[in-house]
C-alpha positions in Angstrom: 125.1 109.1 121.8 125.8 105.6 120.4 124.4 104.3 117.2 121.7 102.2 118.9 120.6 105.1 121.0 120.3 107.3 117.9 118.4 104.7 116.1 116.0 104.2 119.0 115.5 108.0 119.3 114.7 108.3 115.6 112.3 105.4 115.6 110.5 106.9 118.6 110.4 110.3 117.0 108.9 108.7 113.8 106.3 106.8 115.9 105.3 110.1 117.5 104.9 111.8 114.2 102.8 108.9 112.9 100.7 109.0 116.1 100.0 112.8 115.5 99.1 112.1 111.9 96.7 109.4 112.8 95.1 111.7 115.4 94.6 114.5 112.9 93.3 112.1 110.2 90.8 110.6 112.7 89.6 114.1 113.6 89.4 115.0 109.9 87.4 111.9 109.0 85.0 112.6 111.8 84.4 116.1 110.5 84.3 115.4 106.8 80.6 114.8 106.8 80.0 118.4 107.8 82.0 119.6 104.7 80.7 116.9 102.3 84.3 116.0 101.3 84.6 112.5 102.6 86.0 111.2 99.3 88.8 113.7 99.3 89.5 113.0 103.0 89.6 109.2 102.4 92.0 109.7 99.4 94.4 111.8 101.5 94.2 109.4 104.4 95.1 106.5 102.1 98.0 108.5 100.6 99.4 109.3 104.1 99.2 105.7 105.2 101.0 104.6 102.1 103.8 107.0 102.8 103.9 106.0 106.4 104.3 102.3 105.4 106.9 103.1 102.8 108.9 105.1 105.3 108.8 102.4 107.9 109.8 99.7 105.4 112.6 101.7 104.0 114.0 102.3 107.5 113.8 98.6 108.3 115.5 97.7 105.0 118.2 100.3 105.6 118.8 99.0 109.2 119.0 95.4 108.0 121.6 96.2 105.3 123.9 97.8 107.9 123.9 94.7 110.2 
């Protein structure tokens, strides 16, 4: 595999992981009322989104520094 193919594969894999996380977070947010833990769920969702954004930005910066 060439470098652009590897990069494309890794970015698609990352997008798939993010999509799964969003699905599970949406399910958890829908069910949090049953458990009366919506504040905990909201805090975890916020933390996960912050990590997702940081990961994406670090990959973009790392890719830009190689070019």
